[in-house]
All heavy atoms as an XYZ file, in Angstrom:
676
protein
N       0.841     -1.194      0.000
C       0.000      0.000      0.000
C       0.883      1.252      0.000
O       1.767      1.392      0.828
C      -0.909     -0.001      1.228
C      -1.821      1.189      1.336
C      -2.904      1.225      0.273
O      -3.295      0.170     -0.237
O      -3.347      2.334     -0.041
N       0.638      2.110     -0.945
C       1.378      3.372     -1.034
C       0.718      4.380     -0.114
O      -0.500      4.580     -0.175
C       1.388      3.905     -2.486
C       2.072      5.252     -2.562
C       2.052      2.910     -3.419
N       1.482      5.015      0.758
C       0.901      5.986      1.685
C       0.488      7.275      0.973
O       0.841      7.507     -0.173
C       2.031      6.256      2.679
C       3.273      5.976      1.915
C       2.921      4.872      0.936
N      -0.230      8.081      1.684
C      -0.647      9.399      1.209
C       0.479     10.387      1.513
O       1.087     10.335      2.580
C      -1.938      9.849      1.938
C      -3.069      8.851      1.718
C      -2.333     11.255      1.537
C      -3.573      8.776      0.304
N       0.741     11.280      0.570
C       1.708     12.356      0.813
C       0.943     13.668      0.924
O       0.213     14.050      0.016
C       2.760     12.442     -0.299
C       3.741     13.540     -0.039
C       4.632     13.451      1.025
C       3.770     14.691     -0.816
C       5.518     14.487      1.301
C       4.656     15.712     -0.550
C       5.522     15.601      0.508
O       6.395     16.625      0.786
N       1.142     14.357      2.055
C       0.367     15.562      2.345
C       1.098     16.871      2.089
O       0.547     17.941      2.315
C      -0.130     15.531      3.789
C       1.004     15.544      4.805
O       2.194     15.632      4.413
O       0.696     15.462      6.011
N       2.324     16.789      1.630
C       3.072     18.010      1.362
C       3.966     18.432      2.497
O       4.473     19.554      2.504
N       4.181     17.555      3.455
C       5.098     17.862      4.548
C       6.480     18.153      3.990
O       6.967     17.438      3.119
C       5.212     16.683      5.518
O       3.972     16.359      6.074
N       7.100     19.199      4.487
C       8.450     19.541      4.046
C       9.414     18.681      4.868
O       9.883     19.063      5.926
C       8.733     21.052      4.220
C      10.154     21.386      3.779
C       7.724     21.868      3.429
N       9.642     17.479      4.356
C      10.455     16.482      5.045
C      11.089     15.611      3.969
O      10.391     14.851      3.288
C       9.557     15.666      5.980
C      10.290     14.585      6.722
O      11.112     13.866      6.169
N       9.975     14.457      7.998
N      12.390     15.725      3.814
C      13.114     15.013      2.754
C      12.885     13.513      2.841
O      12.584     12.866      1.828
C      14.631     15.334      2.820
C      15.414     14.462      1.855
C      14.876     16.797      2.541
N      13.014     12.948      4.035
C      12.873     11.501      4.177
C      11.463     11.029      3.815
O      11.296     10.005      3.151
C      13.216     11.060      5.603
C      14.688     11.248      5.922
O      15.521     11.204      4.994
O      15.010     11.449      7.110
N      10.461     11.769      4.260
C       9.077     11.383      3.975
C       8.788     11.438      2.472
O       8.194     10.519      1.912
C       8.116     12.293      4.732
C       6.683     11.881      4.619
C       5.793     12.727      5.517
C       4.349     12.279      5.431
N       3.475     13.046      6.322
N       9.226     12.499      1.817
C       8.996     12.627      0.380
C       9.780     11.574     -0.398
O       9.231     10.913     -1.288
C       9.357     14.032     -0.117
C       9.189     14.271     -1.617
C       7.771     13.944     -2.089
C       9.554     15.702     -1.965
N      11.045     11.390     -0.072
C      11.851     10.392     -0.778
C      11.291      8.979     -0.588
O      11.269      8.184     -1.528
C      13.304     10.442     -0.322
C      14.073     11.597     -0.941
O      13.566     12.208     -1.910
O      15.171     11.897     -0.451
N      10.830      8.668      0.609
C      10.236      7.360      0.867
C       8.968      7.185      0.031
O       8.750      6.125     -0.554
C       9.918      7.196      2.358
C       9.283      5.858      2.659
O       9.948      4.821      2.444
O       8.110      5.840      3.101
N       8.151      8.222     -0.024
C       6.907      8.162     -0.794
C       7.207      7.926     -2.273
O       6.605      7.058     -2.904
C       6.124      9.462     -0.585
C       4.797      9.498     -1.245
C       3.653      8.891     -0.819
C       4.465     10.187     -2.454
N       2.620      9.162     -1.698
C       3.092      9.961     -2.702
C       5.180     10.978     -3.338
C       2.438     10.501     -3.805
C       4.521     11.514     -4.443
C       3.170     11.270     -4.659
N       8.158      8.665     -2.822
C       8.533      8.513     -4.233
C       9.118      7.126     -4.484
O       8.797      6.470     -5.476
C       9.517      9.619     -4.668
C       8.786     10.970     -4.720
C      10.156      9.298     -6.011
C       9.695     12.164     -4.933
N       9.960      6.658     -3.588
C      10.574      5.341     -3.744
C       9.515      4.234     -3.735
O       9.577      3.293     -4.532
C      11.584      5.098     -2.628
C      12.380      3.823     -2.800
C      13.463      3.686     -1.746
O      14.182      4.667     -1.489
O      13.565      2.579     -1.183
N       8.542      4.356     -2.859
C       7.465      3.357     -2.817
C       6.673      3.368     -4.126
O       6.310      2.317     -4.650
C       6.532      3.622     -1.647
C       7.107      3.198     -0.329
C       6.156      3.582      0.786
N       6.627      3.080      2.044
C       5.846      2.496      2.938
N       4.558      2.347      2.699
N       6.338      2.080      4.073
N       6.397      4.560     -4.635
C       5.686      4.649     -5.911
C       6.514      4.047     -7.037
O       5.993      3.295     -7.864
C       5.337      6.102     -6.230
C       4.149      6.677     -5.468
C       4.066      8.179     -5.687
C       2.856      6.016     -5.888
N       7.800      4.374     -7.093
C       8.663      3.821     -8.140
C       8.665      2.294     -8.100
O       8.602      1.637     -9.146
C      10.092      4.353     -8.001
C      10.281      5.735     -8.583
O       9.521      6.112     -9.509
O      11.192      6.451     -8.128
N       8.718      1.730     -6.905
C       8.697      0.270     -6.753
C       7.368     -0.297     -7.230
O       7.325     -1.289     -7.972
C       8.942     -0.118     -5.285
O      10.211      0.397     -4.884
C       8.928     -1.632     -5.103
N       6.280      0.331     -6.831
C       4.952     -0.096     -7.250
C       4.826     -0.054     -8.769
O       4.342     -0.998     -9.401
C       3.905      0.801     -6.588
C       2.479      0.435     -6.897
C       1.844     -0.597     -6.225
C       1.774      1.132     -7.868
C       0.532     -0.936     -6.505
C       0.456      0.803     -8.153
C      -0.161     -0.230     -7.474
O      -1.453     -0.551     -7.759
N       5.289      1.036     -9.371
C       5.189      1.196    -10.818
C       6.047      0.186    -11.566
O       5.689     -0.256    -12.654
C       5.573      2.617    -11.230
C       4.660      3.685    -10.673
C       5.146      4.965    -10.448
C       3.337      3.428    -10.378
C       4.323      5.962     -9.952
C       2.501      4.416     -9.878
C       2.996      5.681     -9.665
N       7.178     -0.161    -10.996
C       8.066     -1.129    -11.629
C       7.357     -2.487    -11.781
O       7.463     -3.148    -12.809
C       9.340     -1.298    -10.803
C      10.343     -2.251    -11.399
S      11.844     -2.383    -10.403
C      11.221     -3.153     -8.921
N       6.604     -2.871    -10.767
C       5.899     -4.156    -10.811
C       4.679     -4.139    -11.724
O       4.294     -5.165    -12.263
C       5.470     -4.589     -9.406
C       6.608     -5.097     -8.587
C       7.086     -4.353     -7.533
C       7.212     -6.315     -8.870
C       8.141     -4.819     -6.758
C       8.273     -6.777     -8.118
C       8.739     -6.028     -7.055
N       4.077     -2.969    -11.900
C       2.835     -2.889    -12.663
C       3.005     -2.302    -14.064
O       2.031     -2.191    -14.797
C       1.785     -2.091    -11.877
C       1.387     -2.784    -10.616
N       0.527     -3.854    -10.599
C       1.758     -2.577     -9.328
C       0.370     -4.267     -9.359
N       1.111     -3.518     -8.570
N       4.219     -1.920    -14.415
C       4.528     -1.433    -15.766
C       3.608     -0.302    -16.223
O       3.033     -0.352    -17.309
C       4.495     -2.584    -16.778
C       5.337     -3.744    -16.371
N       6.712     -3.699    -16.379
C       5.008     -4.977    -15.903
C       7.192     -4.844    -15.953
N       6.186     -5.647    -15.656
N       3.468      0.712    -15.382
C       2.638      1.865    -15.715
C       3.331      2.752    -16.740
O       4.553      2.871    -16.757
C       2.391      2.720    -14.469
C       1.341      2.205    -13.528
C       0.958      0.876    -13.500
C       0.727      3.073    -12.650
C      -0.006      0.425    -12.627
C      -0.238      2.631    -11.768
C      -0.605      1.308    -11.756
N       2.535      3.413    -17.572
C       3.071      4.453    -18.449
C       3.318      5.697    -17.592
O       2.847      5.783    -16.447
C       2.069      4.824    -19.560
O       0.914      5.414    -18.955
C       1.689      3.620    -20.387
N       4.015      6.662    -18.145
C       4.282      7.892    -17.405
C       2.981      8.578    -16.987
O       2.833      9.025    -15.852
C       5.138      8.841    -18.245
O       5.552      9.944    -17.477
N       2.021      8.624    -17.900
C       0.734      9.259    -17.588
C       0.009      8.505    -16.480
O      -0.574      9.111    -15.571
C      -0.138      9.338    -18.839
C      -1.434     10.057    -18.608
C      -2.255     10.190    -19.869
C      -3.554     10.930    -19.554
N      -4.334     11.187    -20.740
N       0.032      7.194    -16.523
C      -0.603      6.389    -15.478
C       0.082      6.605    -14.131
O      -0.583      6.627    -13.090
C      -0.570      4.905    -15.852
C      -1.476      4.551    -17.005
C      -1.260      3.136    -17.525
O      -0.128      2.605    -17.414
O      -2.232      2.573    -18.063
N       1.388      6.787    -14.156
C       2.131      7.054    -12.920
C       1.669      8.364    -12.293
O       1.439      8.432    -11.081
C       3.631      7.101    -13.195
C       4.223      5.761    -13.543
C       5.681      5.895    -13.933
C       6.260      4.577    -14.376
N       7.673      4.674    -14.765
N       1.527      9.388    -13.109
C       1.071     10.691    -12.611
C      -0.336     10.556    -12.040
O      -0.624     11.058    -10.940
C       1.076     11.755    -13.737
C       2.448     11.915    -14.358
C       0.527     13.083    -13.222
C       3.476     12.572    -13.494
N      -1.221      9.888    -12.779
C      -2.594      9.723    -12.308
C      -2.649      8.969    -10.981
O      -3.383      9.354    -10.073
C      -3.442      9.003    -13.362
C      -3.698      9.850    -14.577
O      -3.611     11.068    -14.536
N      -4.001      9.201    -15.685
N      -1.891      7.915    -10.872
C      -1.864      7.133     -9.642
C      -1.274      7.959     -8.493
O      -1.815      7.961     -7.386
C      -1.045      5.858     -9.850
S      -0.980      4.800     -8.397
N      -0.192      8.644     -8.759
C       0.462      9.445     -7.717
C      -0.464     10.542     -7.209
O      -0.514     10.805     -6.005
C       1.760     10.042     -8.250
N      -1.203     11.169     -8.094
C      -2.083     12.256     -7.651
C      -3.225     11.730     -6.788
O      -3.736     12.466     -5.942
C      -2.644     13.079     -8.831
O      -3.340     12.241     -9.722
C      -1.527     13.793     -9.568
N      -3.583     10.470     -6.966
C      -4.576      9.864     -6.069
C      -4.027      9.713     -4.655
O      -4.794      9.577     -3.704
C      -5.009      8.489     -6.594
C      -5.841      8.483     -7.859
C      -6.044      7.050     -8.345
C      -7.187      9.156     -7.610
N      -2.713      9.735     -4.535
C      -2.059      9.570     -3.238
C      -1.561     10.902     -2.661
O      -0.749     10.926     -1.743
C      -0.894      8.568     -3.359
C      -1.336      7.168     -3.720
C      -2.204      6.592     -2.627
C      -2.575      5.149     -2.880
N      -3.248      4.564     -1.723
N      -2.015     12.002     -3.228
C      -1.707     13.326     -2.684
C      -2.889     13.816     -1.868
O      -4.041     13.558     -2.209
C      -1.444     14.334     -3.808
C      -0.233     14.114     -4.689
C      -0.199     15.170     -5.797
C       1.052     14.153     -3.883
N      -2.596     14.549     -0.806
C      -3.655     15.156     -0.007
C      -3.180     16.512      0.494
O      -2.023     16.881      0.329
C      -4.033     14.256      1.177
O      -3.007     14.259      2.148
N      -4.086     17.232      1.068
C      -3.791     18.485      1.752
C      -2.982     19.450      0.871
O      -3.336     19.696     -0.268
C      -3.071     18.173      3.070
O      -2.959     19.292      3.868
N      -1.900     19.955      1.416
C      -1.085     20.965      0.730
C      -0.524     20.438     -0.595
O      -0.464     21.164     -1.585
C       0.040     21.427      1.650
C       0.874     22.527      1.086
N       0.356     23.744      0.709
C       2.202     22.587      0.830
C       1.325     24.505      0.240
N       2.454     23.824      0.297
N      -0.121     19.170     -0.627
C       0.450     18.599     -1.852
C      -0.582     18.554     -2.978
O      -0.277     18.882     -4.127
C       0.995     17.200     -1.575
N      -1.798     18.173     -2.664
C      -2.844     18.111     -3.677
C      -3.222     19.513     -4.158
O      -3.393     19.741     -5.352
C      -4.075     17.386     -3.130
C      -5.223     17.184     -4.111
C      -4.771     16.421     -5.352
C      -6.372     16.460     -3.414
N      -3.311     20.447     -3.245
C      -3.604     21.837     -3.609
C      -2.521     22.381     -4.520
O      -2.801     23.032     -5.529
C      -3.724     22.715     -2.346
O      -4.763     22.179     -1.521
C      -4.031     24.149     -2.692
N      -1.267     22.112     -4.175
C      -0.140     22.557     -4.998
C      -0.241     21.972     -6.410
O      -0.084     22.687     -7.402
C       1.183     22.148     -4.357
C       2.308     22.164     -5.330
C       2.998     23.254     -5.772
C       2.849     21.048     -6.050
N       3.931     22.872     -6.720
C       3.858     21.525     -6.896
C       2.570     19.681     -6.042
C       4.589     20.689     -7.732
C       3.304     18.851     -6.871
C       4.294     19.355     -7.697
N      -0.507     20.673     -6.536
C      -0.549     20.030     -7.842
C      -1.686     20.589     -8.698
O      -1.503     20.857     -9.878
C      -0.659     18.512     -7.696
C      -0.735     17.825     -9.016
C      -1.755     17.070     -9.491
C       0.241     17.853    -10.073
N      -1.472     16.617    -10.760
C      -0.247     17.092    -11.139
C       1.486     18.455    -10.207
C       0.451     16.901    -12.323
C       2.189     18.278    -11.401
C       1.674     17.508    -12.438
N      -2.853     20.754     -8.118
C      -3.978     21.318     -8.865
C      -3.654     22.729     -9.354
O      -3.956     23.091    -10.490
C      -5.236     21.335     -8.006
C      -5.837     19.968     -7.799
C      -7.066     20.062     -6.925
C      -7.709     18.718     -6.701
N      -8.896     18.831     -5.835
N      -3.027     23.499     -8.500
C      -2.633     24.859     -8.873
C      -1.589     24.836     -9.980
O      -1.652     25.613    -10.935
C      -2.087     25.592     -7.645
O      -1.604     26.855     -8.006
N      -0.628     23.936     -9.867
C       0.409     23.811    -10.892
C      -0.218     23.483    -12.247
O       0.124     24.088    -13.258
C       1.435     22.740    -10.502
C       2.520     22.620    -11.531
C       3.616     23.472    -11.510
C       2.427     21.701    -12.571
C       4.600     23.403    -12.489
C       3.407     21.625    -13.557
C       4.487     22.480    -13.505
O       5.441     22.418    -14.476
N      -1.140     22.549    -12.262
C      -1.788     22.154    -13.513
C      -2.559     23.313    -14.136
O      -2.542     23.482    -15.350
C      -2.728     20.977    -13.281
C      -2.002     19.671    -13.047
C      -2.976     18.538    -12.878
O      -3.824     18.561    -12.000
N      -2.858     17.540    -13.727
N      -3.245     24.083    -13.315
C      -4.021     25.221    -13.828
C      -3.124     26.313    -14.404
O      -3.475     26.959    -15.380
C      -4.868     25.839    -12.707
C      -6.173     25.157    -12.460
C      -7.066     25.991    -11.553
N      -6.426     26.393    -10.312
C      -6.426     25.699     -9.183
N      -7.029     24.540     -9.128
N      -5.823     26.158     -8.107
N      -1.972     26.531    -13.784
C      -1.125     27.672    -14.132
C       0.054     27.352    -15.039
O       0.754     28.257    -15.481
C      -0.616     28.338    -12.852
C      -1.756     28.869    -12.023
O      -2.658     29.511    -12.531
N      -1.728     28.582    -10.729
N       0.279     26.092    -15.310
C       1.440     25.689    -16.103
C       1.110     25.654    -17.590
O      -0.004     25.330    -17.991
C       1.918     24.311    -15.663
O       2.942     23.857    -16.511
N       2.117     25.948    -18.392
C       1.985     25.837    -19.845
C       2.291     24.418    -20.325
O       2.049     24.101    -21.485
C       2.941     26.812    -20.538
C       2.536     28.260    -20.321
O       1.327     28.519    -20.088
O       3.413     29.134    -20.371
N       2.829     23.590    -19.424
C       3.158     22.214    -19.796
C       1.866     21.417    -19.976
O       1.078     21.305    -19.052
C       3.991     21.542    -18.707
C       5.397     22.047    -18.575
C       6.144     21.320    -17.467
O       6.683     20.237    -17.756
O       6.172     21.836    -16.351
N       1.676     20.878    -21.165
C       0.485     20.067    -21.408
C       0.653     18.669    -20.833
O      -0.277     18.102    -20.282
C       0.194     19.982    -22.900
C      -0.348     21.277    -23.468
C      -0.770     21.133    -24.911
O      -1.199     20.030    -25.297
O      -0.658     22.123    -25.632
N       1.853     18.133    -20.971
C       2.137     16.793    -20.480
C       3.345     16.870    -19.550
O       4.371     17.434    -19.909
C       2.439     15.824    -21.647
C       2.810     14.449    -21.127
C       1.260     15.757    -22.591
N       3.191     16.310    -18.381
C       4.291     16.257    -17.423
C       4.707     14.799    -17.305
O       3.874     13.928    -17.052
C       3.848     16.800    -16.043
C       4.949     16.639    -15.020
C       3.424     18.259    -16.153
N       5.976     14.527    -17.498
C       6.478     13.158    -17.368
C       6.608     12.808    -15.886
O       6.604     13.685    -15.017
C       7.842     13.025    -18.040
O       8.813     13.747    -17.302
N       6.742     11.522    -15.615
C       6.941     11.074    -14.235
C       8.232     11.670    -13.672
O       8.266     12.135    -12.536
C       6.957      9.545    -14.180
C       7.274      8.996    -12.825
C       8.313      8.179    -12.507
C       6.549      9.222    -11.610
N       8.285      7.886    -11.167
C       7.200      8.518    -10.596
C       5.424      9.964    -11.280
C       6.768      8.503     -9.277
C       4.981      9.967     -9.961
C       5.649      9.245     -8.978
N       9.275     11.714    -14.477
C      10.539     12.296    -14.034
C      10.357     13.779    -13.685
O      10.829     14.243    -12.646
C      11.600     12.143    -15.130
C      12.944     12.694    -14.747
C      13.964     12.505    -15.867
C      15.274     13.125    -15.476
N      16.278     13.007    -16.523
N       9.672     14.501    -14.527
C       9.418     15.934    -14.286
C       8.546     16.133    -13.040
O       8.781     17.036    -12.254
C       8.749     16.541    -15.522
C       8.339     17.981    -15.362
C       9.531     18.906    -15.399
N       9.046     20.282    -15.401
C       9.601     21.262    -14.713
N      10.696     21.041    -14.008
N       9.098     22.465    -14.744
N       7.548     15.283    -12.862
C       6.682     15.349    -11.685
C       7.502     15.220    -10.405
O       7.319     15.991     -9.460
C       5.624     14.238    -11.767
C       4.646     14.221    -10.631
C       3.587     15.112    -10.582
C       4.766     13.285     -9.613
C       2.672     15.080     -9.543
C       3.853     13.240     -8.575
C       2.808     14.148     -8.536
N       8.427     14.268    -10.389
C       9.279     14.079     -9.198
C      10.171     15.294     -8.982
O      10.376     15.721     -7.842
C      10.118     12.802     -9.335
C       9.279     11.542     -9.304
C      10.106     10.278     -9.253
C      10.871      9.997    -10.504
N      11.569      8.700    -10.484
N      10.705     15.853    -10.061
C      11.531     17.068     -9.947
C      10.725     18.215     -9.345
O      11.215     18.946     -8.485
C      12.068     17.480    -11.315
C      13.114     16.566    -11.883
C      13.449     16.871    -13.347
O      12.797     17.763    -13.961
O      14.347     16.209    -13.885
N       9.512     18.392     -9.828
C       8.652     19.464     -9.323
C       8.324     19.273     -7.849
O       8.349     20.228     -7.070
C       7.358     19.528    -10.137
C       7.492     19.990    -11.579
C       6.204     19.712    -12.350
C       7.850     21.470    -11.639
N       8.021     18.038     -7.464
C       7.748     17.745     -6.054
C       8.938     18.089     -5.174
O       8.784     18.738     -4.135
C       7.416     16.261     -5.873
C       5.994     15.813     -6.130
C       5.928     14.295     -6.172
C       5.064     16.350     -5.058
N      10.106     17.649     -5.599
C      11.305     17.908     -4.793
C      11.621     19.395     -4.729
O      12.013     19.915     -3.687
C      12.482     17.115     -5.344
C      12.340     15.634     -5.061
C      13.537     14.847     -5.561
N      13.452     13.474     -5.088
C      13.448     12.405     -5.884
N      13.515     12.581     -7.207
N      13.362     11.213     -5.388
N      11.424     20.093     -5.817
C      11.667     21.544     -5.836
C      10.726     22.254     -4.860
O      11.139     23.152     -4.136
C      11.476     22.079     -7.243
C      11.755     23.556     -7.374
C      11.609     24.019     -8.817
C      11.838     25.507     -8.928
N      11.662     25.990    -10.290
N       9.491     21.800     -4.811
C       8.482     22.441     -3.967
C       8.590     22.031     -2.497
O       8.466     22.850     -1.592
C       7.089     22.116     -4.499
C       5.961     22.664     -3.670
C       5.943     24.163     -3.674
C       4.769     24.699     -2.852
N       4.782     26.146     -2.785
N       8.818     20.748     -2.219
C       8.665     20.232     -0.856
C       9.952     19.855     -0.139
O       9.894     19.408      1.003
C       7.680     19.063     -0.845
C       6.298     19.471     -1.251
C       5.781     19.110     -2.486
C       5.533     20.283     -0.436
C       4.512     19.505     -2.867
C       4.260     20.690     -0.809
C       3.747     20.292     -2.028
N      11.093     20.035     -0.785
C      12.347     19.888     -0.042
C      12.584     21.166      0.737
O      12.258     22.244      0.255
C      13.517     19.664     -1.006
C      13.837     18.220     -1.327
C      12.962     17.175     -1.062
C      15.027     17.898     -1.937
C      13.260     15.872     -1.385
C      15.346     16.594     -2.263
C      14.466     15.586     -1.976
O      14.778     14.300     -2.307
N      13.166     21.042      1.919
C      13.445     22.271      2.699
C      14.490     23.127      2.031
O      15.249     22.697      1.221
C      13.937     21.754      4.035
C      14.191     20.308      3.883
C      13.530     19.854      2.610
């Protein structure tokens, strides 16, 4: 079971969450888009608000899984 990520500014918590997702995706052979969709189901609170805002305000039509992780780390690393 992949835990929920709430946007806590905690390197270990975010890295653990991403690592668990990467492991899950490796076993299920998700496409990049499916990875984003699945990951967003596991966002809550500040993290979910941030992602919705990013999608509304970004010019990027498609965000890759790699880019999604970069954006998360940029936003939620201390």
